[in-house]
C-alpha atoms as one frame of an Amber mdcrd trajectory, in Angstrom:
protein
   0.019   0.099  -0.236   1.402   3.378  -0.816   2.013   5.991   1.536  -0.883
   8.388   2.396   1.051  11.444   1.126   1.591   9.790  -2.166  -2.093   9.404
  -2.588  -4.201  12.136  -4.107  -6.566  14.268  -1.746  -9.905  14.308  -3.099
 -12.926  16.220  -2.394 -16.085  14.349  -2.344 -19.008  16.335  -2.397 -22.693
  15.042  -0.823 -25.015  16.321  -3.189 -28.558  17.076  -2.754 -29.009  16.107
   0.979 -32.708  15.108   0.364 -31.114  12.373  -2.394 -29.275   9.394  -2.369
 -26.198  11.305  -2.254 -25.375  11.255   1.422 -25.762   7.508   1.608 -23.995
   6.356  -1.293 -21.213   8.438  -0.015 -21.020   6.460   3.204 -21.357   3.394
   1.565 -18.507   4.132  -0.629 -16.250   4.913   2.417 -16.250   1.300   3.507
 -14.815  -0.007   0.231 -11.186  -0.470   0.985 -10.207   0.060  -2.771 -10.917
   3.832  -1.910  -8.482   4.241   0.677  -5.825   2.353  -1.064  -6.189   4.733
  -3.999  -6.669   8.330  -2.630  -7.486  10.189   0.446 -10.961  11.264   0.642
 -12.744  14.189   2.566 -16.530  14.813   2.531 -17.859  18.075   1.639 -21.200
  18.974   3.235 -23.004  19.306   6.530 -21.711  16.921   9.124 -25.136  16.638
  10.371 -26.317  15.301   7.685 -23.735  12.602   7.125 -23.888  11.456  10.535
 -27.560  10.763   9.529 -26.468   8.946   6.261 -24.082   6.781   8.874 -26.894
   5.847  11.085 -29.058   4.891   8.231 -26.736   2.276   7.099 -25.460   1.206
  10.036 -22.114   1.969   9.790 -19.868   2.495  12.659 -18.106   5.115  11.173
 -17.539   8.264  12.819 -17.303  11.984  11.618 -14.314  13.969  12.042 -15.170
  17.694  11.722 -12.587  19.980  10.035 -11.927  23.694   9.690  -9.944  23.792
   6.732  -8.707  22.059   3.488  -5.317  22.617   5.061  -6.365  20.814   7.938
  -7.305  17.926   5.732  -3.954  17.707   4.028  -2.054  17.804   7.441  -4.426
  14.884   8.600  -1.847  12.003   8.511  -4.806   9.685   8.775  -4.245   6.167
   8.254  -5.299   5.497   4.753  -6.750   2.181   5.527  -8.994   3.624   8.102
 -12.563   3.327   7.155 -13.846   4.293  10.215 -13.471   7.919  10.267 -14.679
  10.102   7.721 -13.244  13.434   7.694 -15.872  16.149   6.829 -15.244  19.890
   5.798 -18.432  21.617   6.827 -20.457  23.657   4.063 -23.753  25.357   4.057
 -26.124  26.669   6.832 -28.113  24.899   9.452 -31.271  25.350   6.940 -30.986
  22.453   5.290 -31.374  20.086   8.246 -35.190  20.969   8.344 -35.347  20.349
   4.396 -37.630  16.998   4.031 -35.785  13.726   2.560 -36.715  12.567  -0.790
 -38.419  15.909  -1.834 -37.236  18.963  -3.921 -36.517  21.758  -1.832 -34.813
  24.992  -2.421 -32.557  24.755   0.770 -31.195  21.279  -0.509 -30.465  22.625
  -3.642 -28.296  25.765  -2.087 -26.454  23.304  -0.046 -25.585  21.196  -3.023
 -24.601  24.299  -4.856 -22.210  25.274  -2.059 -20.272  22.088  -1.880 -19.297
  22.297  -5.572 -18.229  25.752  -5.209 -16.307  25.348  -2.586 -14.627  22.355
  -3.882 -14.019  23.796  -7.061 -12.600  26.539  -5.843  -9.834  24.444  -3.725
  -9.052  22.314  -6.744  -8.267  25.308  -8.626  -6.173  26.743  -5.966  -4.487
  23.244  -5.881  -5.603  22.178  -2.572  -7.370  19.298  -3.514  -6.392  17.055
  -6.468  -9.857  16.431  -7.338 -13.452  16.302  -6.586 -16.131  13.637  -6.982
 -19.639  14.941  -6.705 -22.905  12.836  -5.825 -25.905  13.771  -7.564 -27.799
  17.345  -7.280 -31.365  18.307  -8.426 -31.399  20.628 -11.344 -34.686  21.754
 -10.272 -33.482  22.173  -6.811 -30.655  24.201  -7.768 -32.936  26.125  -9.710
 -35.193  27.102  -6.915 -32.328  27.912  -5.028 -31.733  30.836  -7.568 -28.501
  29.050  -9.714 -29.944  28.467 -13.070 -27.866  25.839 -14.313 -28.728  23.082
 -16.148 -26.537  20.818 -14.084 -22.932  20.153 -12.524 -21.269  20.168 -16.055
 -22.024  23.862 -16.374 -21.625  25.113 -13.396 -18.352  23.659 -13.289 -17.441
  25.301 -16.701 -18.191  28.593 -15.233 -16.399  28.249 -12.089 -13.187  27.276
 -14.029 -13.994  30.095 -16.834 -13.940  27.551 -19.781 -15.735  27.367 -23.032
 -14.437  24.255 -24.427 -15.884  21.344 -22.409 -18.041  18.103 -22.372 -19.770
  15.590 -20.300 -18.169  12.079 -20.802 -19.801   8.695 -19.465 -17.276   6.485
 -18.696 -17.164   2.529 -18.285 -14.237   1.197 -16.772 -11.844  -1.631 -18.421
 -13.298  -4.064 -15.624 -16.545  -3.820 -17.460 -15.434  -4.322 -20.876 -12.745
  -7.090 -21.145 -12.073  -6.337 -24.744 -11.348  -2.291 -24.458  -8.122  -1.074
 -23.977  -8.804   1.177 -21.012 -12.634   1.160 -20.897 -15.118   3.153 -23.042
 -15.904   6.648 -22.914 -18.858   8.447 -24.637 -18.831  12.441 -25.267 -22.046
  14.419 -25.692 -21.943  17.175 -28.333 -25.034  18.494 -27.082 -26.124  17.743
 -23.824 -28.768  18.985 -21.478 -31.472  20.762 -24.198 -34.551  19.829 -25.981
 -34.277  17.212 -28.455 -35.766  19.271 -31.048 -32.874  21.756 -30.561 -30.243
  19.416 -31.117 -29.776  19.851 -35.140 -29.663  23.558 -34.628 -26.564  23.251
 -32.097 -24.875  20.766 -34.417 -21.459  22.217 -35.932 -18.726  20.691 -37.741
 -16.277  22.829 -34.916 -18.734  21.649 -31.954 -18.193  18.039 -33.092 -14.620
  18.204 -33.955 -14.020  19.855 -30.431 -15.593  17.108 -28.724 -13.423  14.441
 -30.536 -10.634  16.020 -29.713 -11.463  15.745 -26.041 -12.215  12.515 -26.039
  -9.036  11.932 -27.729  -7.172  13.748 -24.950  -8.642  12.104 -21.846  -8.418
   8.599 -23.338  -4.676   9.266 -24.293  -3.253  11.525 -21.416  -5.509  10.573
 -18.539  -6.244   6.639 -19.075  -3.072   5.999 -20.972  -4.486   4.928 -24.464
  -1.773   5.100 -27.430  -3.544   6.549 -30.323  -6.904   6.539 -29.488  -9.741
   5.396 -31.665 -12.621   7.742 -31.793 -16.201   6.899 -33.282 -18.550   9.505
 -34.205 -22.316   8.804 -34.051 -24.483   9.701 -36.926 -27.786  11.735 -36.178
 -30.140  10.157 -38.123 -31.025   6.365 -38.824 -28.977   4.448 -41.064 -26.685
   7.652 -41.092 -29.410   9.343 -43.137 -29.546   6.414 -45.725 -27.781   8.653
 -48.587 -29.809  11.567 -47.224 -33.278  10.089 -47.633 -33.655  10.730 -43.651
 -31.624  13.806 -43.104 -28.583  15.299 -44.718 -26.799  16.386 -41.339 -24.494
  13.504 -41.782 -23.136  14.896 -45.142 -23.198  18.267 -44.229 -22.219  18.629
 -40.671 -20.832  15.622 -39.258 -18.062  13.986 -42.035 -16.522  17.698 -42.221
 -16.516  17.580 -38.534 -14.480  14.098 -38.691 -12.398  15.335 -41.213 -11.363
  18.143 -38.967 -10.392  16.039 -36.114  -8.560  13.765 -38.465  -6.834  16.852
 -39.715  -5.657  17.580 -36.052  -4.214  14.334 -35.191  -7.289  12.272 -33.757
  -7.996   8.916 -35.553 -11.575   9.607 -35.949 -14.040   7.428 -37.662 -17.879
   8.532 -38.995 -20.568   9.320 -39.083 -21.360   5.576 -38.183 -25.158   4.328
 -37.158 -25.252   4.612 -33.534 -26.859   1.287 -33.086 -23.829  -0.166 -34.807
 -20.935   2.339 -33.548 -21.752   1.214 -29.679 -21.774  -2.441 -29.994 -18.463
  -2.127 -32.294 -17.427   0.229 -29.201 -18.098  -2.187 -26.796 -16.172  -4.989
 -28.348 -12.954  -2.845 -28.494 -12.756  -1.274 -31.878 -13.510   2.196 -30.517
 -11.717   3.641 -27.290 -14.402   6.586 -27.383 -17.715   7.530 -28.944 -18.852
  11.062 -30.024 -22.753  11.002 -29.377 -25.010  13.602 -31.051 -27.234  14.327
 -28.201 -27.935  13.063 -24.497 -29.996  10.031 -24.849 -28.014   8.549 -27.471
 -25.293   8.235 -25.577 -26.523   7.481 -22.149 -29.024   4.977 -23.154 -26.100
   2.995 -24.762 -23.645   3.118 -21.998 -26.106   2.693 -19.102 -27.464  -0.505
 -20.535 -23.605  -1.960 -20.531 -22.980  -0.713 -16.977 -25.835   1.613 -15.447
 -24.031   1.250 -11.944 -20.575   1.150 -12.781 -20.586   4.033 -15.053 -18.815
   7.767 -14.389 -19.510  10.964 -15.454 -16.372  12.740 -16.135 -16.281  16.370
 -17.275 -13.835  17.365 -19.898 -12.215  20.456 -20.650 -11.598  21.406 -16.853
  -8.231  22.491 -15.312  -9.375  20.141 -12.351 -10.210  16.698 -11.974 -13.977
  16.278 -11.396 -15.850  12.774 -11.789 -19.140  11.838 -10.547 -21.870   9.052
 -10.505 -23.912   8.653 -13.658 -27.304   8.556 -11.942 -29.534  11.296 -10.479
 -30.675  12.116  -6.552 -33.526   9.173  -6.873 -35.550  10.980  -4.638 -38.144
   7.974  -4.542 -35.421   5.900  -2.895 -33.788   8.502  -0.969 -33.260   7.693
   2.710 -34.752   4.554   2.763 -31.209   2.483   3.060 -31.528   0.855  -0.269
 -28.912   2.910  -2.596 -26.420   1.277  -4.893 -22.988   2.545  -3.938 -20.798
   1.090  -6.472 -21.295   4.328  -9.174 -19.602   6.342  -6.418 -17.008   3.883
  -5.785 -16.215   3.696  -9.664 -16.197   7.633 -10.019 -13.541   7.760  -6.820
 -11.400   5.561  -8.480 -11.599   6.874 -11.862 -10.692  10.315 -10.014  -8.022
   8.913  -8.451  -6.669   7.408 -11.914  -6.544  10.852 -13.287  -5.055  12.901
 -10.389  -2.623  10.052 -10.183  -1.672  10.877 -13.813  -1.757  14.738 -13.023
  -4.330  14.901 -15.979  -5.460  18.492 -17.041  -7.024  20.181 -19.988  -5.544
  23.293 -19.609
């Protein structure tokens, strides 16, 4: 086991306190692999964390910290799973927010944790952050009008060239070289808005981001990037649309000119099968569900959300707040473990886009 000082210090935000975030954070803490790979610290209200510990019947105790500097100097035994260091964030108002329900107080608490973790990562005080899910509606109710984590993080980091990538680790895909990533050209928007947001430049930019993270973040030499078509059968010689010839094919050409080993446009149903079988290391999807559905069918509870284009490491679970299951003691935590391990790997390689 490596010395504690050699392991990256990761901030784990608890997400929306009314959702399953606090529970999956506590459950993940009991996984020995987490402590073998990193030094995690929770960000959120300590009382919420304590409630989650009681919910799952854990014997862990909360150690309340006063600063990230204190975290870095803890010197805790990295194999100690019985102590959860917690950096307090937010007001006591959140303690009265109902479990499993949308509430502005919960949205505010989730927002403040993300902001603090991001600022500490930018300052170099932590090696990366892993976020439990927040409610976009609760975020809006609290007055923060972002479509989700991705756009908030991009603004905090001051970047315009960014993307969401869902990533399935290699352990889930035995034919892959380093797992499989799916990058989304458009993200949180209405389906009818997708064609108007697609441009050759936008698609090529996502291919470059996918190439960079698979090469420098996960160690794949010359990553192979497959680019999805938008229409069924890639437009069937423009019988079902001309976006493939007019927008996507030129984007693939631009990516190749930039040194990316890109192929496409390929019908999405065929491309995802070929990627699963190891022909491609990453896929560029045209819209949210085109990428999400396929990857989640391959590994719903092990998929990791990675934000590309940031000057910091950020990963997350690939699921939402699950208000219908929140605070019932039945949440699945393997996604949080996978997100922590992916962040630890990227941080170990000191991977950054900027």
